C-alpha positions as CSV (number, residue, x, y, z in Angstrom):
1,X,12.5,2.9,-9.9
2,X,10.9,1.9,-13.2
3,X,7.2,2.5,-13.5
4,X,5.3,0.5,-16.1
5,X,3.4,2.6,-18.7
6,X,-0.3,3.1,-18.1
7,X,-1.2,1.1,-21.2
8,X,0.7,-1.9,-19.8
9,X,-1.0,-1.6,-16.4
10,X,-4.4,-1.3,-18.1
11,X,-3.7,-4.5,-20.1
12,X,-2.7,-6.4,-17.0
13,X,-5.9,-5.2,-15.3
14,X,-8.1,-6.3,-18.2
15,X,-6.4,-9.7,-18.2
16,X,-6.9,-10.1,-14.5
17,X,-10.6,-9.2,-14.7
18,X,-11.1,-11.7,-17.5
19,X,-9.5,-14.5,-15.4
20,X,-11.6,-13.5,-12.4
21,X,-14.8,-13.8,-14.5
22,X,-13.8,-17.2,-15.9
23,X,-13.0,-18.4,-12.3
24,X,-16.3,-17.1,-11.1
25,X,-18.3,-19.0,-13.8
26,X,-16.5,-22.3,-13.1
27,X,-16.9,-22.0,-9.4
28,X,-20.6,-21.0,-9.5
29,X,-21.4,-24.0,-11.8
30,X,-19.6,-26.4,-9.5
31,X,-21.3,-25.1,-6.3
32,X,-24.6,-26.6,-7.6
33,X,-22.9,-29.9,-8.3
34,X,-21.4,-30.1,-4.8
35,X,-24.6,-29.1,-3.1
36,X,-26.5,-31.9,-4.8
37,X,-23.7,-34.5,-4.2
38,X,-23.4,-33.5,-0.6
39,X,-27.1,-34.0,0.1
40,X,-27.2,-37.3,-1.8
41,X,-24.0,-38.5,-0.1
42,X,-24.9,-37.1,3.3
43,X,-21.4,-35.6,3.5
44,X,-20.7,-32.6,5.6
45,X,-17.2,-32.3,4.0
46,X,-18.8,-31.8,0.6
47,X,-21.5,-29.4,1.9
48,X,-18.7,-27.6,3.7
49,X,-16.8,-27.3,0.5
50,X,-19.9,-26.2,-1.3
51,X,-20.5,-23.4,1.3
52,X,-16.8,-22.3,0.9
53,X,-17.2,-22.4,-2.9
54,X,-20.2,-20.2,-2.6
55,X,-18.3,-17.6,-0.7
56,X,-15.6,-17.9,-3.4
57,X,-18.3,-16.9,-5.9
58,X,-19.0,-13.8,-3.8
59,X,-15.3,-13.2,-3.3
60,X,-14.5,-13.4,-7.0
61,X,-17.4,-11.1,-7.8
62,X,-16.3,-8.5,-5.2
63,X,-12.7,-8.7,-6.4
64,X,-13.7,-8.2,-10.0
65,X,-15.8,-5.2,-8.9
66,X,-13.0,-3.8,-6.9
67,X,-10.6,-4.0,-9.8
68,X,-13.1,-2.2,-12.1
69,X,-13.7,0.5,-9.5
70,X,-10.0,1.0,-8.6
71,X,-9.3,1.8,-12.3
72,X,-11.4,5.0,-12.0
73,X,-9.4,8.2,-11.9
74,X,-9.2,10.4,-8.8
75,X,-11.7,13.3,-8.6
76,X,-12.8,16.1,-6.3
77,X,-14.7,13.7,-4.1
78,X,-12.1,11.0,-4.0
79,X,-8.7,12.8,-4.2
80,X,-6.8,9.5,-3.6
81,X,-9.0,7.7,-6.2
82,X,-10.6,4.3,-5.4
83,X,-7.6,2.3,-4.4
84,X,-9.0,1.5,-1.0
85,X,-12.0,-0.5,-2.5
86,X,-9.7,-3.5,-2.8
87,X,-8.9,-3.3,0.9
88,X,-12.5,-3.1,1.8
89,X,-13.2,-6.2,-0.3
90,X,-10.3,-8.0,1.4
91,X,-11.9,-7.1,4.8
92,X,-15.3,-8.4,3.7
93,X,-13.7,-11.6,2.3
94,X,-11.7,-12.4,5.5
95,X,-14.6,-11.7,7.8
96,X,-16.8,-14.0,5.7
97,X,-14.2,-16.7,5.9
98,X,-14.0,-16.4,9.7
99,X,-17.8,-16.7,10.0
100,X,-17.8,-19.8,7.8
101,X,-15.1,-21.4,9.8
102,X,-17.1,-20.9,13.0
103,X,-20.2,-22.4,11.3
104,X,-18.1,-25.4,10.2
105,X,-16.9,-26.0,13.8
106,X,-20.4,-25.9,15.1
107,X,-21.8,-28.4,12.6
108,X,-18.8,-30.7,12.9
109,X,-19.3,-30.9,16.7
110,X,-22.8,-32.2,16.3
111,X,-21.6,-34.8,13.7
112,X,-18.9,-35.9,16.0
113,X,-21.5,-36.7,18.7
114,X,-23.6,-38.7,16.2
115,X,-21.6,-39.5,13.0
116,X,-24.0,-40.1,10.0
117,X,-23.4,-42.7,7.3
118,X,-21.4,-41.1,4.5
119,X,-21.5,-42.2,0.8
120,X,-17.7,-42.5,0.4
121,X,-18.0,-43.1,-3.4
122,X,-19.8,-39.8,-4.0
123,X,-17.4,-38.1,-1.6
124,X,-14.4,-39.4,-3.5
125,X,-15.8,-38.8,-7.0
126,X,-17.1,-35.2,-6.5
127,X,-14.1,-34.4,-4.3
128,X,-11.7,-35.3,-7.0
129,X,-13.5,-33.3,-9.6
130,X,-13.7,-30.4,-7.2
131,X,-10.0,-30.6,-6.5
132,X,-9.0,-30.1,-10.2
133,X,-11.5,-27.3,-10.7
134,X,-10.3,-25.5,-7.6
135,X,-6.7,-25.9,-8.6
136,X,-7.6,-24.4,-12.0
137,X,-9.5,-21.4,-10.6
138,X,-6.8,-20.7,-8.0
139,X,-4.1,-20.7,-10.7
140,X,-6.2,-18.2,-12.8
141,X,-6.2,-15.8,-9.8
142,X,-2.7,-16.4,-8.5
143,X,-1.0,-14.0,-10.9
144,X,-0.7,-10.6,-9.2
145,X,-1.9,-11.8,-5.8
146,X,1.5,-11.5,-4.3
147,X,1.3,-7.7,-4.3
148,X,-2.5,-7.1,-4.1
149,X,-4.4,-7.8,-0.8
150,X,-7.7,-7.9,-2.7
151,X,-6.5,-10.7,-5.1
152,X,-4.7,-12.5,-2.3
153,X,-7.8,-12.7,-0.2
154,X,-9.6,-14.2,-3.1
155,X,-6.7,-16.6,-3.9
156,X,-6.7,-17.8,-0.3
157,X,-10.5,-18.4,-0.6
158,X,-9.7,-20.7,-3.6
159,X,-6.7,-22.3,-2.0
160,X,-8.9,-23.1,1.0
161,X,-11.1,-25.0,-1.5
162,X,-8.1,-26.9,-2.9
163,X,-7.1,-28.1,0.6
164,X,-10.7,-28.9,1.6
165,X,-11.4,-31.0,-1.5
166,X,-8.1,-32.8,-1.1
167,X,-9.1,-33.6,2.5
168,X,-12.6,-34.7,1.3
169,X,-11.0,-37.2,-1.2
170,X,-8.6,-38.6,1.4
171,X,-11.5,-38.9,3.9
172,X,-13.6,-40.7,1.3
173,X,-10.9,-43.2,0.6
174,X,-10.4,-44.0,4.2
175,X,-14.1,-44.2,4.9
176,X,-14.6,-46.5,2.0
177,X,-12.2,-49.1,3.5
178,X,-12.8,-48.6,7.2
179,X,-16.4,-47.2,7.5
180,X,-15.0,-44.6,9.9
181,X,-17.7,-42.0,9.3
182,X,-16.4,-39.7,12.0
183,X,-13.5,-38.8,9.6
184,X,-15.9,-36.6,7.6
185,X,-16.5,-34.1,10.4
186,X,-12.8,-34.4,11.4
187,X,-11.8,-33.3,7.9
188,X,-14.3,-30.4,8.1
189,X,-12.6,-29.2,11.3
190,X,-9.2,-29.3,9.7
191,X,-10.6,-27.4,6.7
192,X,-12.2,-24.8,9.1
193,X,-8.9,-24.4,10.9
194,X,-7.0,-23.8,7.6
195,X,-9.7,-21.2,6.5
196,X,-9.6,-19.5,9.9
197,X,-5.8,-19.2,9.9
198,X,-5.6,-17.6,6.4
199,X,-8.6,-15.3,7.0
200,X,-7.1,-13.9,10.3
201,X,-3.9,-12.9,8.5
202,X,-5.8,-11.1,5.7
203,X,-8.1,-9.4,8.3
204,X,-5.2,-8.1,10.3
205,X,-3.5,-6.7,7.2
206,X,-6.8,-5.0,6.0
207,X,-7.3,-3.4,9.4
208,X,-3.7,-2.3,9.5
209,X,-4.1,-0.4,6.2
210,X,-7.5,1.0,7.0
211,X,-6.2,2.4,10.3
212,X,-3.4,4.1,8.3
213,X,-0.7,2.4,10.3
214,X,2.9,2.6,9.3
215,X,3.8,-0.2,6.8
216,X,5.2,-3.1,8.7
217,X,8.5,-3.3,6.9
218,X,9.4,0.4,7.4
219,X,11.7,1.2,10.3
220,X,10.8,4.8,11.0
221,X,13.9,5.7,13.1
222,X,16.2,4.3,10.4
223,X,14.3,6.2,7.7
224,X,14.6,9.5,9.6
225,X,18.3,9.0,10.0
226,X,18.7,8.4,6.3
227,X,16.7,11.5,5.4
228,X,18.9,13.6,7.8
229,X,21.9,12.4,5.8
230,X,20.6,14.3,2.7
231,X,22.7,17.4,2.1
232,X,21.0,20.4,3.5
233,X,18.6,18.6,5.9
234,X,18.9,19.7,9.6
235,X,16.0,17.7,11.0
236,X,12.6,16.0,10.4
237,X,9.3,16.3,12.4
238,X,5.6,16.0,12.0
239,X,6.2,12.7,10.1
240,X,3.4,10.5,8.9
241,X,3.7,7.3,6.7
242,X,0.7,5.2,5.7
243,X,-0.7,3.1,2.9
244,X,-3.6,3.7,0.5
245,X,-3.5,0.1,-0.5
246,X,-0.9,-2.6,-0.1
247,X,1.4,-1.2,-2.9
248,X,0.7,2.6,-2.7
249,X,2.5,4.3,0.2
250,X,2.3,7.9,1.2
251,X,4.4,10.2,3.4
252,X,4.1,13.7,4.7
253,X,6.7,15.5,6.8
254,X,8.2,18.8,7.8
255,X,11.9,19.0,6.8
256,X,14.1,21.6,8.6
257,X,16.8,23.2,6.5
258,X,19.0,26.3,6.6
259,X,17.5,29.5,5.3
260,X,17.9,28.4,1.6
261,X,16.4,29.7,-1.6
262,X,13.4,28.0,-3.2
263,X,15.5,26.4,-5.9
264,X,17.9,24.9,-3.3
265,X,14.9,23.7,-1.3
266,X,13.6,21.9,-4.5
267,X,16.9,20.1,-4.8
268,X,16.6,18.9,-1.2
269,X,13.0,17.7,-1.9
270,X,14.0,15.8,-5.0
271,X,16.9,14.1,-3.2
272,X,14.5,13.0,-0.4
273,X,11.9,11.8,-2.8
274,X,14.5,9.7,-4.6
275,X,15.7,8.2,-1.3
276,X,12.1,7.4,-0.2
277,X,11.1,5.8,-3.5
278,X,14.3,3.8,-3.9
279,X,14.6,2.6,-0.3
280,X,11.0,2.4,1.0
281,X,8.8,2.2,-2.1
282,X,7.1,5.5,-1.1
283,X,5.8,6.9,-4.4
284,X,4.0,10.0,-3.0
285,X,5.7,12.3,-0.5
286,X,4.5,15.7,0.6
287,X,7.4,17.6,2.1
288,X,7.1,21.0,3.8
289,X,10.5,22.8,3.8
290,X,11.1,25.2,6.7
291,X,14.1,26.9,8.2
292,X,13.2,26.4,11.8
293,X,10.9,24.1,13.9
294,X,7.4,25.2,14.3
295,X,5.4,24.3,17.3
296,X,6.9,21.7,19.5
297,X,8.8,19.9,16.7
298,X,7.6,16.5,17.6
299,X,8.6,13.7,15.3
300,X,5.1,12.3,15.2
301,X,2.4,15.0,15.3
302,X,-0.2,14.8,18.1
303,X,-3.4,16.3,16.6
304,X,-5.1,16.4,20.0
305,X,-2.3,18.4,21.5
306,X,-2.3,20.9,18.6
307,X,-6.1,21.3,18.9
308,X,-5.8,21.9,22.6
309,X,-3.1,24.6,22.1
310,X,-5.3,26.3,19.5
311,X,-8.2,26.6,22.0
312,X,-5.9,28.0,24.7
313,X,-4.5,30.7,22.3
314,X,-8.0,31.6,21.2
């Protein structure tokens, strides 16, 4: 598998941070515009979008900070480096989005009961401007978000704004001709539903990684069978696979072989490493070569059982 040179990775990171800062500045400036317009136009849809935009400012700032911190090298205190910072940011972003969606539903319910008069002209004008600004900022962040949970959580923040401002414009047009003011809270509910759906997905992925769960697209039984096809391998146990972040996967395992020399064991390790990187995108594998099973030879190690056995022996 080809790995880009560090200088190329550094250039991409610098470009991404610059795009994030530009998006942050544009979004922060427009938040003030939408708050003023929402108050003057008495529009919950615009105030909803302003609140969502404000969380985008926070999300963009956190994502920028996470990218800067993640670039720091590993040290004695952080032997895996700072790659998990981006996952923590994604967790914060998704949690914030869920809370905002709940707040939107609460306020929309009250407006359904007593719909206020909405200035549809302000709603359409500011909504149209917001739509183009949000499309631009989302485009700035999109590059790289497919493979980075931190960036993707921020991108979904911004795409939520794109959808909400589009909904506000449509509501404004309909209200202008029909005076159906209840459309304003209805659009807010739809926006809240869209935000909640995206936030829940990011939240689940963040928790999955933080719990050091097995990456979802890895079939453990299939992987074990492939490892056992490597020449010299007699079995695998004490197997663990987890993710540091969305792209960095780690594996540790005990590999049972015949009573071979160290140099022969190294060849087996290299073969397994190549298989793991090529087939499962696992870039960091710690393999313990042994000529017979130790302990109970469980495929997945039970730490509590080993600790219990240690106490009994003592």
